[in-house]
Kinemage of the C-alpha trace (Angstrom):
@kinemage 1
@onewidth
@group {chain A} dominant
@subgroup {mainchain}
@vectorlist {calphas} color= white
{ca met a 1} P 8.619 -2.120 -20.914
{ca arg a 2} L 5.707 -4.291 -22.127
{ca lys a 3} L 2.732 -2.624 -23.562
{ca glu a 4} L 0.463 -4.391 -21.093
{ca val a 5} L 2.263 -3.322 -17.952
{ca val a 6} L 2.423 0.346 -19.275
{ca val a 7} L -1.243 0.544 -19.557
{ca glu a 8} L -1.733 -1.003 -16.333
{ca ile a 9} L 0.506 1.650 -14.505
{ca leu a 10} L -1.130 4.401 -16.367
{ca thr a 11} L -4.660 2.974 -15.517
{ca glu a 12} L -3.717 2.712 -11.953
{ca ala a 13} L -2.048 6.150 -11.873
{ca gly a 14} L -5.468 7.519 -13.338
{ca tyr a 15} L -7.394 5.648 -10.835
{ca leu a 16} L -5.585 7.541 -7.776
{ca leu a 17} L -5.394 10.870 -9.413
{ca leu a 18} L -9.093 10.669 -9.889
{ca ala a 19} L -9.416 10.010 -5.926
{ca phe a 20} L -7.194 12.568 -5.354
{ca val a 21} L -9.034 15.297 -7.454
{ca leu a 22} L -12.647 14.173 -5.907
{ca gln a 23} L -10.968 14.021 -2.356
{ca ala a 24} L -9.722 17.803 -2.965
{ca ser a 25} L -13.010 19.028 -4.585
{ca val a 26} L -16.231 17.100 -3.803
{ca val a 27} L -15.541 14.854 -0.579
{ca ser a 28} L -15.561 17.749 1.597
{ca tyr a 29} L -18.927 19.006 0.670
{ca phe a 30} L -20.353 15.654 2.176
{ca ala a 31} L -18.769 15.853 5.376
{ca ile a 32} L -20.201 15.365 9.008
{ca gly a 33} L -18.642 18.046 11.161
{ca glu a 34} L -15.188 16.779 11.434
{ca met a 35} L -15.574 13.485 9.717
{ca lys a 36} L -15.384 13.141 5.850
{ca ala a 37} L -14.124 9.961 3.745
{ca asp a 38} L -10.616 9.387 2.864
{ca leu a 39} L -11.299 8.437 -0.897
{ca ile a 40} L -7.517 8.313 -1.429
{ca leu a 41} L -7.073 5.713 1.575
{ca gly a 42} L -9.993 3.853 0.061
{ca ala a 43} L -8.746 3.840 -3.556
{ca leu a 44} L -5.091 2.696 -2.197
{ca val a 45} L -7.089 -0.302 -0.358
{ca tyr a 46} L -8.494 -1.274 -3.477
{ca val a 47} L -5.030 -0.976 -5.560
{ca ser a 48} L -3.283 -3.251 -2.544
{ca ile a 49} L -5.942 -5.500 -2.618
{ca ser a 50} L -4.640 -6.740 -6.110
{ca lys a 51} L -1.142 -6.221 -6.138
{ca arg a 52} L 2.114 -7.672 -4.818
{ca pro a 53} L 3.010 -6.237 -1.206
{ca met a 54} L 6.261 -4.335 -2.884
{ca his a 55} L 3.923 -2.768 -5.704
{ca ser a 56} L 1.444 -1.682 -3.303
{ca thr a 57} L 4.623 -0.478 -0.594
{ca ile a 58} L 5.661 1.760 -3.250
{ca val a 59} L 2.384 2.737 -4.397
{ca gly a 60} L 1.201 3.845 -0.813
{ca phe a 61} L 4.614 5.857 -0.651
{ca leu a 62} L 4.127 7.824 -3.583
{ca val a 63} L 0.583 8.730 -2.614
{ca gly a 64} L 1.119 9.808 0.720
{ca val a 65} L 4.020 11.768 -0.393
{ca leu a 66} L 1.733 13.393 -2.881
{ca gln a 67} L -0.993 13.798 -0.211
{ca asp a 68} L 1.592 15.417 2.005
{ca met a 69} L 2.618 17.898 -0.365
{ca gly a 70} L -0.963 18.603 -1.892
{ca phe a 71} L -2.749 19.061 1.335
{ca gly a 72} L -0.241 20.636 3.547
{ca gly a 73} L 0.581 18.934 6.836
{ca trp a 74} L 3.825 17.422 8.230
{ca ile a 75} L 5.694 15.674 5.116
{ca gly a 76} L 6.189 12.125 5.636
{ca ile a 77} L 3.363 11.455 8.086
{ca asn a 78} L 0.798 10.228 5.150
{ca ala a 79} L 3.822 9.075 3.404
{ca phe a 80} L 4.887 6.529 6.266
{ca ser a 81} L 1.218 5.404 7.151
{ca lys a 82} L -0.149 4.854 3.861
{ca cys a 83} L 3.024 2.967 2.786
{ca leu a 84} L 2.668 1.004 5.777
{ca leu a 85} L -0.838 0.330 5.451
{ca ala a 86} L -0.427 -0.580 1.694
{ca leu a 87} L 2.049 -3.293 2.829
{ca leu a 88} L -0.491 -4.392 5.756
{ca val a 89} L -3.791 -4.460 3.384
{ca ser a 90} L -1.438 -6.511 0.542
{ca his a 91} L -0.123 -9.054 2.998
{ca ala a 92} L -3.637 -9.488 4.366
{ca ser a 93} L -5.219 -9.502 1.024
{ca arg a 94} L -3.335 -12.796 0.333
{ca ser a 95} L -5.132 -14.875 2.930
{ca thr a 96} L -8.916 -13.427 2.690
{ca phe a 97} L -11.861 -13.822 0.659
{ca lys a 98} L -11.575 -10.424 -0.741
{ca glu a 99} L -14.826 -10.715 -3.195
{ca arg a 100} L -17.144 -10.491 -0.428
{ca tyr a 101} L -18.133 -6.869 0.323
{ca trp a 102} L -18.051 -7.689 4.020
{ca thr a 103} L -14.671 -8.267 3.953
{ca gln a 104} L -13.747 -5.335 2.005
{ca leu a 105} L -16.035 -3.214 4.438
{ca val a 106} L -13.962 -4.531 7.406
{ca leu a 107} L -10.776 -4.129 5.518
{ca leu a 108} L -11.695 -0.619 4.940
{ca leu a 109} L -12.822 0.264 8.534
{ca ser a 110} L -9.770 -1.238 10.010
{ca thr a 111} L -7.396 0.279 7.629
{ca val a 112} L -8.775 4.082 7.997
{ca met a 113} L -8.635 3.379 11.926
{ca leu a 114} L -5.123 1.966 12.012
{ca his a 115} L -4.410 5.168 9.267
{ca asp a 116} L -5.289 7.422 11.935
{ca leu a 117} L -3.758 5.988 14.879
{ca val a 118} L -0.779 5.951 13.297
{ca tyr a 119} L -1.206 9.464 11.850
{ca phe a 120} L -2.532 10.794 15.383
{ca gly a 121} L 0.118 9.101 16.939
{ca phe a 122} L 2.971 11.272 15.081
{ca leu a 123} L 1.009 14.189 15.069
{ca tyr a 124} L 0.309 14.352 18.947
{ca gly a 125} L 3.448 13.151 19.983
{ca gly a 126} L 2.092 9.865 21.641
{ca gly a 127} L -0.121 11.648 23.911
{ca val a 128} L -2.780 9.005 24.573
{ca ser a 129} L -5.650 11.156 25.854
{ca gln a 130} L -5.403 13.193 22.762
{ca ile a 131} L -4.911 10.339 20.440
{ca gly a 132} L -7.646 8.488 21.879
{ca ser a 133} L -9.796 11.646 21.728
{ca ala a 134} L -9.255 12.269 17.970
{ca leu a 135} L -9.733 8.482 17.289
{ca leu a 136} L -13.214 8.790 18.740
{ca lys a 137} L -14.252 12.238 17.200
{ca val a 138} L -13.034 11.709 13.688
{ca ser a 139} L -11.696 8.399 12.963
{ca val a 140} L -14.739 6.191 13.922
{ca gly a 141} L -17.318 8.276 11.503
{ca ser a 142} L -14.329 9.024 8.785
{ca ala a 143} L -13.858 5.275 8.569
{ca val a 144} L -17.602 4.559 8.423
{ca leu a 145} L -17.885 6.871 5.652
{ca thr a 146} L -14.884 5.782 3.751
{ca ala a 147} L -16.017 2.279 3.908
{ca leu a 148} L -19.524 3.423 2.382
{ca val a 149} L -17.843 5.837 -0.349
{ca ser a 150} L -14.846 3.726 -1.454
{ca pro a 151} L -16.862 0.664 -2.424
{ca ala a 152} L -19.160 3.036 -4.715
{ca tyr a 153} L -16.286 4.837 -5.986
{ca asp a 154} L -14.322 1.684 -7.155
{ca phe a 155} L -17.599 0.222 -8.760
{ca ile a 156} L -18.496 3.394 -10.664
{ca ile a 157} L -14.892 3.957 -11.946
{ca arg a 158} L -14.590 0.677 -12.966
{ca arg a 159} L -17.941 0.620 -14.899
{ca val a 160} L -17.316 3.837 -16.581
{ca phe a 161} L -14.047 3.037 -17.806
{ca ser a 162} L -14.874 -0.304 -18.482
{ca leu a 163} L -11.473 -1.411 -15.880
{ca lys a 164} L -10.958 -4.666 -14.658
{ca gly a 165} L -11.779 -5.028 -11.162
{ca pro a 166} L -9.418 -5.315 -8.261
{ca val a 167} L -10.245 -8.860 -7.351
{ca ser a 168} L -10.999 -11.689 -10.005
{ca arg a 169} L -12.211 -15.386 -9.293
{ca glu a 170} L -9.119 -16.568 -10.331
{ca ser a 171} L -7.091 -14.115 -7.696
{ca val a 172} L -8.794 -15.989 -4.438
{ca thr a 173} L -6.586 -18.750 -4.227
{ca leu a 174} L -3.312 -17.487 -5.025
{ca pro a 175} L 0.009 -19.476 -3.694
{ca arg a 176} L 1.738 -18.158 -0.997
{ca glu a 177} L 5.177 -16.269 -1.685
{ca gln a 178} L 8.065 -17.779 -0.712
């Protein structure tokens, strides 16, 4: 394996690991009722924006399994939802102007809402009223908090550690995959 690839993998792992540490320690202090930012999902979105769908799907699955094991709950729900959303974000980022803050904001908001829809769908066994209630009580506020906190996390971490951003000018006009 080339040195650049190893460094990129380790950098990405560190970026996501720091999101795990902050999610477990700091984020709960900024919760508003049941609503709190999902920094892990936000970091996964930023990784998925710049990576190919297969890479994003694998990272999403691994992040989801680690979150399931580390934070409790049913093993596999986070793994499935993060795997699916990493794939969707990666595909969506191929055809959007992802450099714009507003595009990233919409992507983060919609990703959190879709994640919670899948998560609550499994958790409540498809009970529409329970899913709808949970989405209104928790997901809308959590999506807004995640969309506000995640860009700040990405910006600060990339500035402090002098990392290359997930989006560069050259990556905006990538050719479609065959």
